[in-house]
N, C-alpha and C positions, 0 to 999 in steps of 0.2 A: 825028218818030220818038220813040217812047217808050223811055226809058232803063231800064236794069236796075232801078235803085232804084225808079223810079216803078211799074214792073211788079210788083215785089215788094210794095210798099206797097198797090197796088190789089188784088192777090191776097189779102193779109192783111185788107184792109178788107172785101172781098167775103166772106171766110171767116174771121172772127175766131178761130174755134176752131183754125185752123191755126197761129196764133201760138205756142201751147203746144208744138206739134210742132217748129216751126222753132227754137224757143228751147231745146229739150231735146236735149242731146248723145246721150242714150240712144235717143230716138225716131229721130233723124237717123241714128245709127249703124246701127240695124236696117234702116231704110228704104234706106240706101245699099247694104247687103249684099244685100237682096232685089232692088234695082235691077240689081245685077251679074248675078244668076242666081236662079232659083227655088230656094228652100231649104225644108227641113223644120226642125222645132224644134231637133233636136240639132245641125244644121249652123249654125243661127243662133246657138245658144249657143257653139259652138266658134269661130265667126268674130268674135264680139264679146267685149268685156271684161266683159259683164254675166253674172254666174254664177248669180244667183238666179232659179229657174224662174218664180216668181210675178211678178216684175218683167217678165220677157220676155213672159209671157202677157198681162199687163195692157197692155203696149205694143202687142203684136200686135192685141189687141182694139180699142184706140183707133185704130190705123192702119186696121183693117178698117172700123170704124164711120165713119171719115172718108172711106172709099172710096179710100184710097191704096194698099191692098193687097187681095188676095182670097185665099181659101184654097180648095183643092180636094183631094179625096181621090184619091190615085193608089196603087193596089196596097196598100190599107189603111194608107197613110201620108199624113198631111196635108202638103201643099206650099203654101207661100206664094209669091205672085207679085205683081209690081207692076202697078198699073192705069195707064191714061193720065194720070189726075189725079196719081198718085204720081210718074210720070216727069216731068211738067211741074213739079211742086214741087221735085224734086231738081235738075233742070236749072236752074231759076230760082235756087235756093239756091246751087248751085255757081258760077253766073255772078256772083251778087252777092258771094259770098265772095271770088272771084278779083278782081273789079273794085274792091272796097273793102278788101282785105286783112283780112278779118274772121277 
């Protein structure tokens, strides 16, 4: 049986660009909020401690490029939602965090 640490190490080894995301409290914070529910930009800004628009936009762009989130337009409003890859990463991150008291 593969343990959580091995699974996380394998995921990061297979996708080294995800290390930056896992290691960034800002990226993880936004990803966790989108994991809870689909959000538009203003709600992401309201639910996180990040107040600078350009930082949020850059993080959203990175998360989208890594296929962790997707954006869709709903009634002339952009909504961000989590992908299966994003769900897997958040679940693995949370399991590792709980297991190793990180």
